[in-house]
C-alpha positions in Angstrom: 47.9 -20.2 -2.0 50.6 -20.3 0.7 50.8 -21.4 4.2 50.3 -17.8 5.2 46.7 -18.2 4.2 46.3 -21.7 5.3 44.2 -21.2 8.4 41.9 -18.7 6.6 41.5 -20.9 3.6 40.8 -24.1 5.6 38.0 -22.3 7.5 36.4 -21.2 4.1 37.0 -24.5 2.5 35.2 -26.4 5.3 32.0 -24.8 4.1 32.5 -25.8 0.5 32.0 -29.2 -1.2 35.2 -31.2 -1.0 37.0 -31.0 -4.3 40.5 -32.4 -3.7 43.0 -32.4 -6.5 40.9 -34.7 -8.7 41.9 -38.0 -10.3 41.9 -38.8 -14.0 41.8 -36.7 -17.1 38.1 -36.0 -17.3 36.7 -34.4 -20.4 38.4 -31.4 -21.9 37.4 -28.1 -23.6 39.5 -25.7 -25.6 40.8 -22.8 -23.5 42.4 -19.5 -24.2 43.4 -19.1 -20.5 46.9 -18.3 -19.2 49.1 -19.3 -16.3 51.4 -16.5 -15.1 54.0 -16.8 -12.4 55.8 -13.7 -11.1 57.7 -12.4 -8.1 57.5 -9.1 -6.1 54.0 -8.0 -7.1 54.5 -8.8 -10.8 57.9 -7.1 -11.0 59.8 -10.2 -12.2 58.4 -13.0 -14.4 59.1 -16.7 -13.8 57.0 -17.7 -16.8 53.7 -17.4 -18.7 52.0 -20.3 -20.5 48.8 -20.9 -22.3 46.8 -23.5 -20.3 45.5 -25.2 -23.4 42.8 -27.8 -22.6 41.3 -27.8 -19.1 39.8 -31.1 -17.9 36.8 -31.2 -15.6 39.0 -32.6 -12.8 41.8 -30.1 -13.3 42.5 -27.8 -10.4 44.7 -24.7 -10.2 47.6 -26.6 -8.7 47.4 -29.3 -11.3 47.7 -26.7 -14.1 50.7 -25.2 -12.3 52.4 -28.6 -12.1 52.2 -29.0 -15.9 54.8 -26.3 -16.4 56.6 -25.7 -13.1 58.4 -27.7 -10.4 56.0 -27.3 -7.5 56.3 -28.2 -3.8 53.0 -28.3 -1.8 51.9 -28.5 1.8 48.7 -29.3 3.7 47.8 -32.3 1.6 48.6 -30.7 -1.7 46.3 -27.7 -1.2 48.9 -25.0 -0.7 51.9 -24.1 -2.7 55.2 -23.8 -0.7 57.6 -23.4 -3.6 57.6 -22.9 -7.4 60.8 -23.7 -9.3 62.8 -23.4 -6.0 61.3 -20.1 -5.0 59.8 -20.8 -1.5 57.6 -19.1 1.0 58.9 -18.2 4.4 61.4 -15.4 5.3 63.8 -13.5 3.2 65.8 -11.5 5.7 63.2 -9.6 7.7 60.5 -10.0 5.0 57.7 -12.5 5.3 57.1 -13.8 1.8 54.7 -16.4 0.3 52.9 -17.5 -2.8 49.4 -16.1 -3.5 47.2 -16.8 -6.4 44.5 -15.0 -8.3 41.9 -16.3 -10.8 40.7 -13.7 -13.3 42.1 -11.0 -11.0 40.3 -12.2 -7.9 42.1 -13.7 -4.9 40.9 -17.2 -4.4 39.4 -18.0 -1.0 40.4 -21.7 -1.0 43.5 -23.8 -1.5 44.8 -24.3 -5.0 44.3 -28.1 -4.8 40.6 -27.4 -4.2 39.9 -24.7 -6.7 38.6 -26.1 -10.0 40.0 -24.4 -13.1 37.6 -23.3 -15.9 38.5 -22.9 -19.6 39.7 -19.4 -20.3 40.8 -18.6 -16.7 43.7 -16.3 -16.3 45.5 -17.8 -13.3 48.3 -15.7 -11.7 50.7 -16.8 -9.0 52.8 -14.1 -7.3 55.5 -14.5 -4.6 55.6 -11.4 -2.5 56.1 -9.7 0.9 52.9 -9.8 2.9 54.1 -7.6 5.8 51.7 -4.8 5.0 48.7 -7.0 4.3 48.0 -10.7 4.0 45.0 -10.1 1.8 44.9 -8.4 -1.6 41.3 -9.3 -2.7 41.5 -8.0 -6.3 44.1 -6.9 -8.8 44.0 -5.2 -12.2 46.7 -7.1 -13.9 44.5 -9.8 -15.5 42.4 -7.3 -17.5 40.0 -7.8 -19.4 39.2 -10.2 -16.5 37.2 -10.5 -14.5 34.8 -8.6 -16.8 35.2 -10.9 -19.8 34.7 -14.3 -18.1 33.6 -13.6 -14.5 34.3 -16.0 -11.8 34.4 -19.8 -11.7 33.1 -20.0 -15.3 30.2 -17.6 -14.7 30.0 -14.2 -16.3 28.8 -11.4 -14.0 27.0 -8.1 -14.9 29.2 -5.1 -15.2 28.0 -1.7 -13.9 29.8 1.5 -14.8 29.3 4.3 -12.4 30.1 7.8 -13.7 30.8 10.3 -10.9 31.3 13.9 -12.3 33.5 12.5 -15.1 31.4 12.1 -18.2 34.3 12.2 -20.7 36.5 9.8 -18.7 33.5 7.5 -18.3 33.0 7.4 -22.0 36.7 6.6 -22.4 36.4 3.7 -20.0 33.4 2.3 -21.7 35.2 2.5 -25.1 38.3 0.8 -23.8 36.2 -2.0 -22.2 34.4 -2.5 -25.5 37.8 -2.6 -27.3 38.8 -5.4 -24.9 35.7 -7.4 -25.8 33.5 -6.4 -22.8 30.2 -5.5 -24.4 27.6 -6.1 -21.7 28.2 -3.1 -19.5 25.4 -1.0 -18.1 25.5 2.4 -16.5 24.2 2.9 -13.0 24.0 5.5 -10.3 26.2 5.0 -7.2 23.3 4.3 -4.8 22.0 1.5 -7.0 25.2 0.0 -8.3 26.2 -2.4 -5.5 25.2 -6.0 -5.4 26.5 -9.4 -4.4 26.8 -10.7 -8.0 27.9 -7.6 -10.0 31.3 -6.1 -10.9 31.5 -2.4 -10.6 33.8 0.3 -12.2 33.7 3.7 -10.5 35.0 6.6 -12.6 35.5 10.0 -11.1 37.7 12.2 -9.0 38.5 10.8 -5.6 36.4 13.4 -3.8 33.4 11.8 -5.5 34.5 8.1 -5.6 35.2 8.1 -1.9 31.4 8.3 -1.3 31.3 4.6 -2.0 31.9 2.3 1.0 34.1 -0.2 -0.8 36.2 2.5 -2.5 36.7 4.5 0.7 38.6 1.5 2.2 41.6 2.8 0.2 41.9 5.7 2.7 42.8 3.2 5.4 45.7 1.7 3.5 46.6 -1.8 2.1 45.6 -3.7 5.3 42.0 -2.6 4.7 41.8 -2.4 0.9 44.7 -4.5 -0.5 45.8 -1.4 -2.5 49.2 0.2 -2.1 47.8 3.7 -2.5 46.2 5.8 0.2 44.1 8.8 -1.1 43.6 11.7 1.3 40.0 12.3 2.3 40.2 15.8 0.9 40.8 14.3 -2.5 43.8 16.6 -3.1 46.6 14.0 -2.9 47.1 10.3 -3.2 50.0 8.7 -1.3 51.8 5.9 -3.2 53.1 3.2 -0.9 55.9 0.6 -1.0 55.5 -3.1 -0.3 55.7 -2.4 3.5 52.9 0.1 3.3 55.2 3.1 3.8 54.8 6.3 1.8 57.1 6.4 -1.2 55.8 9.4 -3.2 52.8 11.6 -3.5 50.4 12.2 -6.4 49.2 15.7 -6.7 47.4 17.6 -9.4 47.1 15.6 -12.6 47.7 12.3 -10.8 45.5 9.2 -11.5 44.9 5.8 -10.0 43.5 2.6 -11.3 43.0 -0.1 -8.7 40.6 -2.8 -7.5 39.3 -3.7 -4.0 36.5 -5.7 -2.5 34.1 -5.3 0.4 32.8 -8.3 2.2 29.8 -10.1 0.5 30.4 -8.2 -2.8 32.4 -8.8 -5.9 35.4 -6.6 -6.7 35.0 -2.9 -7.3 37.4 -1.2 -9.7 38.2 2.5 -9.3 39.4 4.8 -12.1 40.1 7.9 -10.2 42.5 10.8 -9.7 43.1 14.0 -7.8 41.4 16.0 -10.5 39.8 15.7 -14.0 43.2 15.4 -15.6 44.1 12.6 -13.3 40.9 10.7 -13.9 41.4 11.1 -17.7 44.9 9.7 -17.4 43.7 6.7 -15.4 40.9 6.0 -17.9 43.5 6.1 -20.8 45.5 3.4 -18.9 42.6 0.9 -19.0 44.3 -1.4 -21.5 45.6 -5.0 -21.2 49.0 -3.8 -22.2 49.2 -1.1 -19.6 47.8 -3.2 -16.7 49.4 -6.6 -17.4 50.9 -8.2 -14.3 50.4 -5.1 -12.1 48.4 -5.2 -8.9 47.4 -1.5 -9.4 48.9 1.4 -11.2 49.2 5.2 -10.6 49.6 7.6 -13.5 52.1 10.4 -12.8 53.0 13.0 -15.4 51.7 10.6 -18.1 53.8 7.7 -16.9 52.3 4.5 -15.4 53.7 3.7 -12.0 53.2 0.0 -10.8 52.0 -0.4 -7.2 53.4 -1.1 -4.7 56.5 0.9 -5.4 59.3 -1.5 -4.5 61.9 -0.2 -2.1 64.8 -0.6 -4.5 62.9 1.5 -7.1 62.5 4.5 -4.8 
């Protein structure tokens, strides 16, 4: 986590047991976790490594220091630079390092966050002009569904909203990814503090959910660089500054994740119409989602979000 989140993280950390960076090797367990470092919302890779064994005293920043040259601030809790790529300003852009564990933005500093065996840890250096918080991303799939958060698996609820075939497709793809313990739920009974949800359906139906509807207010509210219209007939795709770049119309799909306060992340597999929902459901694979914060599907082609200005 960067200095951009320092004040927020210190407030949160004050309410947590002090963890520090840990001293000593501690006991270790085998791990199939990964450490990924990228720039510009996953556009460019700086490296991906297996984390191997994770000691009981290992923190996220200690794992990062195994494979990269790291400069830290605030007593080692916040990362300022990785392999010479630093936070601060790049021209008029405000940029910093942010990290996600199993697709969920961490609320505390990397020197305080204990790593668990199997964690998929992702660092990304990006422009935060449009939003400082991106609470959840899809690019670590099949996480957070496979392992959950902080070593604890969470129940997964699949909510089908006028999209039976697409919902079946989503369930099959989750099973193919090793996610077996899903249950179906109706929208009114799906939410909870300790559950992960996947909402599947056209935006006109998905928007009935409070967490999902945050997307209509743009990335500052949802962390997603797509803004569906309340009518459900279009979805604006945004650049890293939160500006409209292109528009999804008929047949367009969206696969994204967001989070509402006091809940775990909510994923949305949605679209302008049934064709768009089906296209988004078909994109629910590790290969399609890897290192993307969210994706749109336009004319059968995946479009990573945000759309970078140079790609317009």
